[in-house]
N, C-alpha and C positions, 0 to 999 in steps of 0.2 A: 688599503682595503679595509672596509668596515668590519667585514667578518673575522679577519685576522686580528684586528684590534680588540674586538668583542672576546674572542677566544683568549687573548693575552690577559684580558681583565677578568678571566675565569667565568665567562658566561656559561650557564649550564647547558644551554641549548641555542641554536641559531636555525631559523627556518628561512630557507632560500628557494627561489625558483630557477636559479642558474648555477652552474658549477663554480665553486669557490674554493680557494686553497686556504688551509689552515695550518698553523705551526704543527710540526711534527709530534711534539710532546704535549698535546693538548687532550684534556678530559671533556671538552666540549662536544655535545652531541650535535651532529650536522643532520638537519631534517629537510629533505628536498621535497617540495610540493610543486603542483602545477601553477597555483595561484596563491601568493602569499597574503594578499587581502582576504581572500576566502578563508584561509587557515587562521588569520588573525581573529576573525569574528568568532570562531569556535574555541581558540585558545583564550580569548579574552572571557568568554562566558565560563569557561571552566576556572580560569584564574580567580574570578570573583564568586565561584560556587554556584553558577546558574541563577543569578538573582532574578532574571526575567520569569523564570518558572514559578516564583513566588507572587507574581503580579499578574493581574489580569491587563493584557497589553492591548491597546486600541491604536491601530495605525491608520493614519489619514493621509491621503495623497491626492494630487490634482495640480493643475497648473496654478489656480487661484483659490484662495479661500481656506488653505490648510491652517494658517494662524488662527483665524477667527473661530473656525469649527473646533479646533483642539481646545482653544481657550474656553469656548463655550461649553463643550462636553466636560472639561475638567471642572468648571464652576457649577454646572448642573449637578454633577456627581458629588462634589463637596457639599453642595447645598442640601443634597439628599442624605447627608451623613456617611457617604462613602468616600474615604480618604483617597484623593486622586491627585497625582502629580501631572506635570506637563513638561514636554521637551519639544523645543522648536525654535522658530526665529527669534523669540524673545528670551531665550535661554532655557534654563531648567528651573522649575519651581517645585519645591518639595516642602509642603506645608508653609511655613512662614519664611523659608530659606530660597533665596535666588541666586543662581549661579550663571554667570555670563558664558556664552559658548561662541565659537567662531562659525560653525556651520549649522544650518538649519537642523540637521540630523547629525549628531556628533560622530566621529570616528568609533569603530566598534569597541576599542579599549576604553574610551572615555564613556561611551553609552552604558557598557556593563558596570563601570565604576558608579554611574548615576543610579542605575538600577539597584545596585547594592546598598547605596545610601537610601534609596527610597524603601527598600524592603526593611532595613534596620530601623527606619523612622516610623515603621508601622503603616506605610502606605499600601492600600490594596490594589490600586489600579493606577495606569498611567495612560494619558491620552498624548499621543506624540504625533508630529509631523514627520512624514517619511517622504524625503525628497527623492527626485529621480537621480541625483547624483549619489545619494545614499544607497539606492537600489543598484545602480550600475557599478559601484565600487564596493559592493558586499558588506556594507556597514551593518545591516540589519539581518544578514544571513544567520539561520539557526534560531531566530525568535520566532516562536509560534504565537502569532497575533490571534487573539480570541475574536476580535472584531476588527474589520478593515472597512474603510470608506473610501470610495473614489468620487471625487467631486466633479471633475471636468478636465478636458484636455485641449490645448490650443498650442500654437507654435511659437510660444514665447520664449523657450529655452533652446533655440536652435543657433548654433554658431560656435565660434572659437571659445574653447574653454568649457562648453557645455556639451551639447549633443551635435554630432555632425549632420544629422538629418531627422526629420519627423519620425521616420520608422525607427530609428535608435531610441528617440526620447519615448515613443509609445511602448516599445519593447521594454525598456527600463521600468516604466510604470507598472506594466503587466507583471512583472517579477513579484510584486507584493502579493498577487492572487494566486501564482502559479507555482510558487516554491515553498 
């Protein structure tokens, strides 16, 4: 069991959504929450000292056009003398630095790490693609986007491994504007 192993390795705390058993003589704090992904978003922000609050965050969602719109937004702002980073399908771009990523919108722990790198590099703004999967899996929860853009919505992401139906897909996108 992963929780018991983490406690044996002296983890300070473990966040779980289900009952787990820890060794009796542990100093590990067990925190039970309804949704661990939701909790991770807020713990990640706190771990990196809330770097998104130091940035103007621009979140762009839609079925098509997120990459182009985010890259163009970052280029326009950088051209205007406003240091702007980018996060999306093409990775993370912070000034002259490029970091490859797996997801269009990274997991919350990675995301806040990138925000920290941006803030430390003197970046003012980030233009980022916000995927429906990121919204559905709480990757961007707790981020107060100053600007949001919704480009379009079509049935491209319905099916196994994505959204079970169009209603679920639509509701995932809607979270960017309602939470």
